[in-house]
C-alpha positions as CSV (number, residue, x, y, z in Angstrom):
1,M,106.3,96.3,73.0
2,P,105.8,96.9,69.2
3,L,106.7,93.3,68.3
4,S,104.4,91.2,66.2
5,G,104.5,88.3,63.9
6,T,103.1,84.9,63.1
7,S,104.4,81.4,63.8
8,N,104.0,78.2,61.8
9,S,106.5,76.2,63.9
10,A,105.6,72.7,65.2
11,G,103.4,72.8,68.2
12,G,102.1,76.3,67.5
13,S,98.8,75.4,65.9
14,Q,97.0,75.7,69.1
15,H,97.9,79.3,69.7
16,G,98.0,82.0,67.0
17,T,100.8,84.5,67.7
18,D,100.3,88.3,67.9
19,T,103.6,89.1,69.5
20,M,106.9,87.1,69.3
21,I,110.2,87.3,71.0
22,G,112.2,85.1,68.6
23,A,115.0,82.7,69.3
24,G,118.3,84.5,69.9
25,M,116.6,87.7,71.0
26,R,117.1,89.1,74.5
27,V,114.7,91.6,76.1
28,E,115.7,93.4,79.3
29,G,112.7,95.1,81.0
30,H,109.1,94.6,81.7
31,V,106.9,93.3,78.8
32,A,103.2,94.2,78.4
33,F,101.1,92.5,75.7
34,S,97.6,91.6,74.6
35,G,96.5,88.7,72.5
36,V,99.1,85.8,72.3
37,L,102.7,86.4,73.2
38,R,105.2,83.7,72.2
39,V,108.7,83.7,73.9
40,Q,111.4,81.8,72.0
41,G,114.3,84.0,73.3
42,E,115.2,85.4,76.7
43,V,113.3,87.9,78.8
44,L,114.8,89.5,81.9
45,G,111.9,91.2,83.5
46,D,108.2,90.8,84.3
47,V,105.6,89.8,81.7
48,A,102.1,91.1,82.1
49,C,98.9,90.9,80.1
50,Q,96.8,94.0,79.3
51,G,94.1,92.3,77.3
52,D,91.0,90.2,77.9
53,A,90.4,86.8,79.5
54,G,91.5,84.8,76.4
55,D,95.0,86.2,76.2
56,T,97.9,83.7,76.5
57,V,101.6,83.7,77.0
58,V,103.6,80.7,75.6
59,V,107.2,80.1,76.6
60,D,108.6,77.7,74.0
61,A,111.4,75.1,74.7
62,T,114.1,77.6,73.6
63,G,112.6,80.5,75.6
64,S,113.1,81.6,79.2
65,V,111.7,84.3,81.5
66,T,113.4,85.6,84.6
67,G,110.7,87.5,86.4
68,A,107.0,87.3,87.3
69,V,104.5,86.2,84.6
70,G,100.9,87.2,84.8
71,A,98.3,86.3,82.1
72,P,94.9,84.6,81.9
73,C,96.5,81.5,80.3
74,I,100.1,80.4,80.6
75,V,101.8,77.6,78.6
76,V,105.3,76.6,79.6
77,R,107.6,74.5,77.5
78,G,110.8,76.3,78.4
79,R,112.0,77.8,81.7
80,I,110.5,80.5,84.0
81,L,112.4,81.8,87.1
82,G,109.7,83.7,88.9
83,P,106.1,83.5,90.2
84,L,103.1,82.7,87.9
85,H,99.7,84.4,88.3
86,S,96.9,83.1,86.1
87,A,93.2,83.9,86.3
88,Q,92.4,80.9,84.1
89,S,94.9,78.1,83.5
90,I,98.5,77.1,83.7
91,D,99.8,74.3,81.4
92,I,103.3,72.9,82.2
93,Q,104.2,70.7,79.2
94,P,107.0,68.1,79.0
95,G,110.4,69.8,79.4
96,G,108.8,72.9,81.0
97,R,110.3,74.1,84.3
98,V,109.0,76.8,86.7
99,V,111.0,78.0,89.8
100,G,108.5,80.0,91.7
101,D,105.1,80.0,93.3
102,A,102.0,79.6,91.1
103,S,98.4,80.8,91.5
104,Y,95.7,79.6,89.1
105,R,92.1,78.4,88.6
106,H,93.1,75.3,86.6
107,I,96.6,73.7,86.3
108,A,98.0,70.8,84.2
109,I,101.5,69.4,84.8
110,H,102.4,66.8,82.2
111,A,105.0,64.1,82.6
112,G,108.4,65.7,82.3
113,G,107.2,69.1,83.6
114,L,108.4,70.6,86.9
115,V,107.2,73.3,89.3
116,E,109.5,74.2,92.3
117,G,107.3,76.4,94.4
118,A,103.9,76.6,96.2
119,L,100.8,75.8,94.2
120,T,97.8,78.0,95.2
121,P,94.4,77.4,93.5
122,A,92.4,80.6,93.2
123,L,88.8,80.4,94.6
124,P,86.0,81.9,92.5
125,I,84.2,84.9,93.9
126,D,81.0,82.9,94.5
127,A,82.9,80.6,96.9
128,V,83.4,83.4,99.5
129,I,80.6,83.1,102.0
130,E,81.7,85.7,104.7
131,A,79.6,88.8,104.9
132,P,81.6,91.8,103.5
133,S,82.6,94.4,106.0
134,G,80.4,97.5,106.1
135,H,77.2,95.6,105.0
136,S,74.2,95.1,107.2
137,P,73.1,91.5,108.1
138,H,69.8,92.1,106.2
139,A,71.6,93.0,103.0
140,Y,73.9,90.0,103.3
141,A,70.8,87.7,103.9
142,E,69.2,89.0,100.7
143,S,72.4,88.3,98.7
144,S,72.6,84.8,100.2
145,A,69.0,84.2,99.2
146,K,69.7,85.2,95.6
147,R,72.8,82.9,95.6
148,F,71.1,79.8,97.0
149,G,67.7,80.0,95.2
150,G,65.6,82.9,96.6
151,R,63.7,83.6,99.8
152,G,62.3,80.1,100.1
153,A,65.8,78.6,100.3
154,L,66.8,81.4,102.8
155,A,63.8,80.5,105.0
156,G,64.9,76.8,104.9
157,A,68.4,77.7,105.8
158,A,67.2,79.9,108.7
159,A,65.0,77.1,110.0
160,L,67.9,74.6,109.9
161,A,70.1,77.1,111.8
162,L,67.4,77.4,114.5
163,L,67.1,73.6,114.8
164,V,70.9,73.3,115.2
165,A,70.9,76.0,117.9
166,A,68.0,74.4,119.8
167,G,69.8,71.0,119.7
168,A,73.0,72.5,121.1
169,W,71.0,74.2,123.9
170,L,69.1,71.0,124.9
171,S,72.3,68.9,124.8
172,R,74.2,71.2,127.2
173,P,75.2,69.6,130.5
174,P,73.0,70.6,133.5
175,A,74.5,73.2,135.8
176,T,75.7,71.9,139.1
177,P,74.6,74.1,142.1
178,A,77.5,75.0,144.4
179,P,77.2,73.6,147.9
180,P,76.5,76.1,150.6
181,A,79.5,77.3,152.4
182,T,79.7,76.3,156.1
183,E,81.3,78.3,158.8
184,A,84.2,75.9,159.2
185,S,85.0,76.0,155.4
186,A,84.7,79.7,155.4
187,K,87.3,79.9,158.2
188,E,89.6,77.5,156.4
189,A,89.3,79.6,153.2
190,V,90.5,82.7,155.0
191,P,94.3,82.9,154.3
192,P,96.7,83.8,157.1
193,P,97.8,87.4,157.3
194,P,100.8,88.1,155.1
195,A,104.2,88.7,156.7
196,A,105.3,92.3,157.1
197,A,107.2,93.5,154.1
198,E,108.8,96.7,153.0
199,P,106.4,99.1,151.3
200,V,106.8,99.1,147.5
201,A,105.9,102.1,145.5
202,A,102.9,101.5,143.2
203,P,103.6,102.0,139.5
204,A,102.2,105.1,137.9
205,P,98.8,104.7,136.0
206,A,100.5,105.4,132.7
207,A,103.1,102.6,133.3
208,K,100.2,100.2,134.2
209,A,98.4,101.0,131.0
210,A,101.5,100.6,128.9
211,E,102.2,97.2,130.5
212,A,98.7,96.0,129.9
213,A,98.7,97.1,126.3
214,A,102.1,95.7,125.4
215,P,101.8,92.4,123.4
216,P,103.9,89.4,124.4
217,A,107.5,89.5,123.1
218,S,108.1,87.6,119.8
219,P,111.3,85.5,119.6
220,A,111.8,86.7,116.0
221,R,111.6,90.3,117.1
222,E,114.0,89.7,120.0
223,A,116.7,88.4,117.7
224,E,119.4,90.9,117.0
225,G,118.7,92.7,113.7
226,A,115.5,90.7,113.0
227,E,113.6,93.8,111.8
228,E,116.6,95.5,110.3
229,T,117.0,95.7,106.5
230,L,120.4,95.0,104.9
231,I,121.4,95.7,101.3
232,V,123.1,92.9,99.3
233,Q,124.8,94.7,96.4
234,G,125.6,92.7,93.3
235,V,129.1,92.8,91.8
236,N,128.7,91.3,88.3
237,P,126.3,93.0,86.0
238,A,126.6,90.1,83.5
239,K,124.7,87.9,86.0
240,P,120.8,88.0,86.2
241,A,119.6,90.7,88.6
242,G,116.1,89.2,89.0
243,V,117.1,86.0,90.9
244,F,119.5,84.8,93.6
245,L,120.9,81.3,94.1
246,L,120.4,79.4,97.4
247,V,122.3,76.3,98.3
248,S,120.6,74.5,101.2
249,K,122.7,72.1,103.2
250,A,119.9,71.6,105.7
251,P,116.1,72.2,105.7
252,S,115.6,75.9,105.6
253,V,112.7,78.4,105.7
254,L,112.7,81.8,104.2
255,Y,110.1,84.6,104.2
256,R,109.5,87.1,101.4
257,K,107.5,90.3,101.6
258,K,107.3,93.8,100.1
259,R,109.1,96.7,101.7
260,D,105.9,98.4,102.9
261,E,104.1,95.1,103.9
262,E,103.5,94.3,107.5
263,G,104.1,90.9,109.1
264,E,106.2,88.0,107.7
265,G,104.8,87.8,104.2
266,T,105.1,84.5,102.2
267,R,106.8,81.4,103.6
268,L,109.3,79.6,101.3
269,A,110.5,76.1,102.4
270,V,113.7,74.7,100.9
271,P,114.4,71.0,101.4
272,Q,117.8,69.7,102.5
273,G,120.4,69.3,99.7
274,R,118.5,71.5,97.2
275,T,120.0,74.3,95.0
276,V,117.2,76.7,93.9
277,S,116.9,80.0,92.1
278,I,114.5,82.4,93.8
279,A,113.0,85.2,91.8
280,I,113.2,88.7,93.1
281,G,110.2,91.0,92.5
282,R,110.2,94.7,92.7
283,N,110.8,96.0,96.3
284,D,111.0,92.3,97.6
285,L,112.7,91.6,101.0
286,F,113.9,88.2,102.2
287,R,115.1,86.8,105.5
288,V,116.2,83.4,106.7
289,A,114.0,82.2,109.6
290,E,115.0,78.6,110.0
291,G,118.1,76.7,109.0
292,R,121.4,78.6,108.9
293,D,123.5,76.0,107.1
294,L,123.0,77.5,103.6
295,E,124.7,79.7,101.1
296,I,123.3,82.6,99.1
297,F,124.9,84.0,95.9
298,Y,123.7,87.2,94.1
299,Q,125.3,88.5,90.9
300,G,128.7,86.9,91.7
301,R,128.6,88.0,95.4
302,K,128.3,85.5,98.3
303,V,126.4,86.7,101.4
304,T,128.3,86.2,104.6
305,P,127.1,83.6,107.1
306,K,126.9,86.4,109.8
307,T,124.3,88.3,107.7
308,I,122.3,85.1,107.2
309,E,122.4,84.2,110.9
310,T,121.1,87.5,112.1
311,G,117.7,86.8,110.5
312,A,117.6,90.4,109.2
313,W,115.6,91.3,106.1
314,M,117.8,91.5,103.0
315,R,117.2,93.6,99.9
316,F,119.1,92.6,96.7
317,V,120.3,95.5,94.7
318,P,121.9,95.0,91.2
319,Q,125.3,96.3,90.4
320,G,125.2,100.0,89.6
321,A,121.9,100.6,91.5
322,R,121.7,102.4,94.8
323,G,119.5,101.7,97.9
324,S,117.0,104.2,99.2
325,G,119.2,105.1,102.2
326,E,117.0,103.5,104.7
327,E,119.1,100.3,104.9
328,R,122.7,99.7,105.7
329,P,125.0,97.5,103.5
330,A,125.4,93.9,104.5
331,G,128.8,92.4,105.0
332,S,129.6,90.0,102.1
333,D,132.3,87.9,100.6
334,D,133.3,88.1,97.0
335,G,132.8,84.5,96.0
336,A,132.8,82.7,92.7
337,A,129.9,83.7,90.4
338,R,127.1,81.1,90.3
């Protein structure tokens, strides 16, 4: 966005400003920046950094962002409804509030700051010790030697591994030889001949192979509509399209994933008696896995309890937008806007 400026406001001396969204401004759409972005107004969309490792986004006390925020450094004094992704640090200052998950290398939450979501520290690359797929053990051994101090350290590690293996071998319990079978015990072991029964046709080889390859049935997949995708269409374009409101009357568990993602995705736990705003990313699907005593509102529309109870995947579509045609509309009640 071609927005730029400087700020001499109180509290802004720590971060020079390259781009500013001033108080009273409202931006609808994704924002890409480099340098330092200061948000004092309202952003309805994702905020992403396209610069280097020192770039920073600052959401002041009067600012708010409804969408995902990704930058090396993130400072929150206002409100963010969406997930945070930081390669360096996140600083939640007094009065700052984040409703969404956060991934980071360093985080500071001051007194008066609040984060409603999962906190996931990012591990540095050097902390991964598993051998990468497609590499030989010899190549991985050389890389480990470089990491831990050269070939001498590798030899020491190999010797230690051999000592541990030898100790495990020596400490194993001795094998107990089986007693020889006597003629009497052999006779007792012979089962009586089975009673005559009607012949049963043996299953075809293809049916046997299919039965052996089939995985055990999953309760979530047996539930009616568990893998079906339903559309929840908004009715009030004046309401934010990037979040939905959830009122939990009992402990609940939701799952969020992308439309093309396999499995269950990310687990979201909502305590009893909480009212939370959950950010909606591009192509996000949601389903209620545990706890059916809750209410969901999106752009002035209330999702019916029947839709929630099916456990089906739900895709939230703003007013005026259309689905891809792969899903069917969900039944819904026109409730009061929240």
